[in-house]
C-alpha positions in Angstrom: -29.3 -23.1 -5.2 -27.8 -19.8 -3.9 -25.3 -18.1 -6.1 -21.6 -18.1 -5.1 -20.8 -15.5 -2.5 -24.5 -14.6 -2.0 -23.6 -13.9 1.8 -21.2 -11.1 0.7 -22.8 -8.0 -0.5 -20.8 -4.9 -2.1 -22.2 -1.6 -1.5 -20.6 1.7 -2.6 -19.3 2.3 0.9 -17.7 -1.1 1.3 -18.3 -4.9 1.3 -20.8 -6.2 3.8 -20.4 -9.7 5.2 -24.0 -10.5 6.1 -23.7 -13.6 8.5 -20.9 -11.7 10.4 -22.8 -8.4 10.4 -19.5 -6.7 9.6 -17.9 -4.6 6.9 -14.7 -4.8 5.1 -12.7 -1.5 4.7 -15.9 0.5 4.9 -15.6 4.3 3.8 -18.2 5.4 6.6 -18.2 4.7 10.2 -19.7 1.2 11.0 -20.4 -0.9 14.1 -18.0 -3.7 13.1 -15.3 -3.0 10.6 -12.6 -5.5 9.3 -9.7 -3.4 8.0 -7.1 -4.6 5.5 -4.3 -2.0 6.1 -3.7 1.5 7.4 -4.0 3.7 4.3 -6.7 6.4 4.7 -8.7 5.1 1.9 -9.2 1.8 3.5 -8.8 2.6 7.4 -11.0 5.3 8.6 -11.8 6.6 12.0 -15.1 6.4 13.8 -15.9 2.7 13.9 -17.5 1.3 16.9 -15.2 -1.7 16.7 -12.2 -2.7 14.4 -10.6 -6.0 13.7 -7.2 -5.6 12.1 -3.6 -6.8 12.5 -1.7 -5.4 15.6 0.3 -3.1 13.3 -2.7 -1.8 11.4 -4.5 -0.8 14.7 -1.3 0.9 15.8 -1.2 2.9 12.5 -4.9 3.7 13.0 -4.3 4.9 16.6 -1.4 7.0 15.3 -3.7 8.7 12.7 -7.1 8.8 14.4 -6.5 8.4 18.1 -7.4 5.5 20.3 -9.4 2.8 18.7 -11.9 0.2 20.2 -10.5 -2.8 18.3 -9.3 -6.4 18.4 -5.8 -7.2 17.2 -5.7 -10.4 14.9 -2.2 -11.7 14.2 -1.4 -13.3 10.9 -2.7 -16.9 10.7 -5.0 -16.5 13.7 -8.7 -17.4 13.1 -11.5 -15.6 14.8 -15.4 -16.1 14.4 -18.0 -13.4 14.0 -21.4 -15.1 13.8 -20.9 -18.2 11.7 -18.1 -16.7 9.6 -14.5 -17.9 10.2 -12.1 -14.9 9.6 -8.3 -14.8 9.2 -5.8 -12.3 8.3 -2.9 -13.2 5.8 0.0 -11.0 4.7 -0.7 -8.8 1.6 2.9 -7.4 1.1 1.6 -4.0 0.7 2.7 -1.9 3.8 3.5 -2.8 7.5 0.5 -4.8 8.9 -1.2 -5.1 5.6 -3.5 -8.2 5.3 -5.8 -10.1 2.9 -8.9 -11.0 4.9 -10.0 -14.6 4.4 -13.8 -15.2 5.0 -15.2 -18.8 5.3 -18.8 -19.5 5.4 -21.1 -22.3 4.2 -18.4 -24.1 2.6 -17.1 -21.2 0.4 -13.9 -19.1 0.9 -13.7 -15.6 -0.1 -10.4 -13.5 -0.1 -10.5 -9.9 0.2 -6.9 -8.9 -0.9 -7.1 -5.1 0.0 -4.0 -3.6 -1.8 -1.1 -5.9 -2.4 2.2 -6.4 -4.1 4.3 -9.4 -4.9 7.8 -7.8 -4.9 10.0 -8.4 -1.8 9.8 -5.5 0.7 11.9 -5.3 3.8 9.4 -3.3 5.8 6.5 -5.9 5.7 5.7 -9.6 5.5 5.4 -11.0 1.9 2.1 -11.8 0.2 0.8 -15.3 0.7 -1.5 -16.6 -2.0 -4.6 -18.3 -0.6 -6.7 -20.6 -2.9 -10.3 -19.4 -2.8 -13.8 -19.5 -4.4 -13.9 -15.7 -4.8 -10.9 -13.4 -5.1 -11.7 -9.7 -4.5 -8.7 -7.9 -6.0 -7.6 -4.3 -6.6 -6.5 -3.3 -10.1 -4.6 -0.1 -9.5 -2.1 -0.9 -12.2 -4.5 -3.2 -14.1 -3.2 -2.4 -17.6 -0.5 -4.5 -19.7 1.6 -1.2 -19.9 2.3 -1.3 -16.2 5.2 -3.6 -15.6 7.3 -2.3 -12.8 11.2 -2.6 -13.0 13.2 -4.2 -10.4 13.4 -2.1 -7.2 17.1 -2.5 -6.8 17.7 -1.0 -10.3 15.5 2.1 -9.4 17.5 2.6 -6.0 20.8 2.3 -7.9 19.6 5.1 -10.3 18.8 7.3 -7.2 22.3 6.6 -5.8 24.1 7.3 -9.2 22.5 10.6 -9.4 23.3 11.5 -5.9 27.0 10.6 -6.4 27.1 12.5 -9.7 25.9 15.7 -7.9 27.8 16.1 -4.7 26.7 19.9 -4.4 23.0 19.0 -4.7 20.6 16.9 -2.6 18.0 14.4 -4.0 14.6 15.2 -2.8 12.5 12.2 -3.0 8.5 12.4 -2.9 7.2 9.3 -1.1 3.9 8.5 0.5 4.0 8.9 4.3 2.8 5.4 5.1 4.8 2.6 3.5 6.6 4.2 0.6 8.8 6.5 2.6 10.0 3.7 5.0 10.5 1.3 2.1 12.7 3.6 0.1 14.8 4.1 3.3 15.3 0.3 3.9 16.0 -0.3 0.3 18.7 2.5 0.4 20.1 0.7 3.5 20.1 -2.6 1.8 22.2 -1.2 -1.0 24.8 -0.1 1.4 23.7 3.8 1.8 24.2 4.2 5.6 24.6 8.1 5.5 22.1 10.1 7.4 18.8 10.5 5.5 16.8 13.7 6.1 13.0 13.6 6.5 10.1 16.1 6.4 8.4 16.5 9.7 5.2 14.9 8.2 7.0 11.6 7.9 8.4 11.5 11.5 5.5 9.7 13.4 5.2 6.9 10.9 8.8 6.3 10.7 9.0 6.2 14.5 6.1 3.7 14.5 7.9 1.4 11.9 11.0 1.5 14.1 8.9 0.5 17.0 7.8 -2.5 15.1 11.4 -3.7 14.4 11.9 -2.0 10.9 15.5 -0.8 11.0 15.6 2.7 9.4 19.1 3.9 10.4 20.2 7.5 11.0 17.2 9.7 10.3 17.3 13.4 10.9 14.8 16.3 10.6 15.4 18.1 7.3 14.1 21.4 8.8 16.8 21.6 11.4 19.7 21.0 8.9 21.7 23.9 7.3 21.7 24.1 3.6 25.5 23.1 3.5 24.7 20.0 5.5 22.3 18.8 3.0 24.5 18.8 0.0 25.1 15.2 -1.3 22.3 13.9 0.9 19.0 12.4 0.3 15.8 14.1 1.7 12.4 12.5 1.9 9.1 14.4 1.8 5.5 13.8 1.1 4.6 14.3 -2.6 2.7 17.4 -1.8 5.9 19.2 -0.4 8.0 18.6 -3.5 7.2 22.0 -5.1 6.1 24.1 -2.1 7.9 26.6 -0.1 9.4 24.0 2.2 11.6 22.7 -0.6 13.1 26.1 -1.5 15.6 26.0 1.3 17.3 22.8 0.0 20.5 23.0 -2.0 19.3 22.9 -5.6 17.3 19.7 -5.2 17.1 17.0 -7.8 13.3 16.3 -7.5 12.5 12.6 -7.5 9.3 10.8 -6.9 8.9 7.1 -5.8 5.7 5.9 -7.4 4.3 3.2 -9.9 2.7 6.2 -11.5 6.1 7.4 -12.7 5.7 5.0 -15.7 3.2 7.7 -17.0 5.5 10.4 -18.2 2.7 13.1 -18.0 2.4 12.5 -14.3 6.1 13.0 -13.9 5.9 16.3 -15.8 3.0 17.6 -14.0 4.9 17.3 -10.7 8.2 18.7 -12.2 9.9 15.4 -11.4 13.5 15.3 -12.6 14.2 11.7 -11.5 11.1 9.5 -11.7 11.6 6.3 -9.7 9.1 3.4 -10.5 8.8 1.9 -7.0 5.3 0.7 -6.5 3.6 -0.8 -3.4 0.8 -2.4 -5.6 1.0 -5.4 -8.0 1.8 -4.7 -11.7 -0.2 -6.3 -14.6 2.0 -9.4 -14.7 1.6 -9.8 -10.8 -2.1 -9.2 -10.8 -2.6 -12.0 -13.5 -0.2 -14.3 -11.9 -1.9 -14.0 -8.6 -5.2 -14.8 -10.1 -3.8 -17.9 -11.7 -2.3 -19.0 -8.4 -5.3 -18.6 -6.1 -7.5 -20.2 -8.9 -10.9 -18.6 -7.9 -14.2 -19.5 -9.5 -14.9 -15.7 -9.5 -12.9 -12.5 -9.4 -14.4 -9.4 -8.1 -12.5 -6.1 -8.8 -12.8 -3.4 -6.3 -11.0 -0.3 -7.8 -8.5 0.6 -10.5 -8.4 -0.3 -14.1 -11.2 -2.7 -13.9 -12.0 -3.2 -17.6 -8.8 -4.6 -18.7 -8.6 -7.1 -15.9 -12.1 -8.2 -16.5 -11.4 -8.8 -20.1 -8.3 -10.9 -19.2 -10.4 -13.0 -16.8 -13.1 -13.6 -19.3 -10.6 -14.7 -22.0 -9.2 -17.2 -19.3 -12.7 -18.5 -18.6 -12.8 -16.9 -15.2 -16.0 -15.2 -14.2 -15.5 -11.5 -13.2 -17.3 -8.4 -11.9 -16.5 -4.9 -10.9 -17.8 -3.7 -7.6 -17.7 0.1 -8.1 -16.9 1.0 -4.5 -16.4 4.6 -3.7 -13.6 6.3 -1.7 -10.5 4.3 -3.0 -8.0 6.8 -4.4 -5.1 6.5 -6.8 -2.7 7.2 -4.0 0.7 8.5 -4.8 1.5 4.9 -4.4 
């Protein structure tokens, strides 16, 4: 009797689906790639053919140029070889998907990166019962319990209102986090202009083209210092402490990331206002999700594998770590 999931083979460069002759999120160019979402450690250029959601394909084209690909809408089923493949929302960023693979009476769900918190910029995560759940574990330690997003946004707005002669400079990952912070601010009634670093412009435009309302965004480089007082400015994390930020009016440096739970990380970046806003599941959400999908086995792709493996074993769930390469601790 073949072992469970014998038709799925993990390699350092990605997960190979043998009966489909296709790879999930490969880190090297492949003939056929199934891509969960647009972050650069999952979606790379150079594949001969890509299957992904329409939004992920658009993000890949924005980053890598024209793609030869097939857009697969959420809930739509396609077949490669004898494998039925569908894409289900992962709640991570715009267009992010879990890839559901069905073959030989077994169902495997490759989660990609995911979160369970509400996010106005993308479709919410949908749990899919399965035999094998392939999960991330970016925040797979019990210490990681993310606060409510609203409370973090309110801390940001309070600091802004208390310092009318300064600006708040928020470091936010260019794909997903920046747009989420903007929409969360809008949801809390902040409709003032928000100023953005030029590196965020293309992806903000792409989100707007896909129906995500971002409100009044303006280029920070074109604004005079006086105009930026009492304003929120967004930039990639790498721009927080470089020459670009020196032209801002006494900025309060903030960073939106689940890693802000780790004080040393905040200190290393000279972050005055750490905002614990993550696009990944925290410990409670990782374990709740495993309970919900009720797999016979859990495979862990990257992150804090040991703690999640131990949790699975104590709950009588078989678990293994895949040791894939190329997945990074993004600025989340």
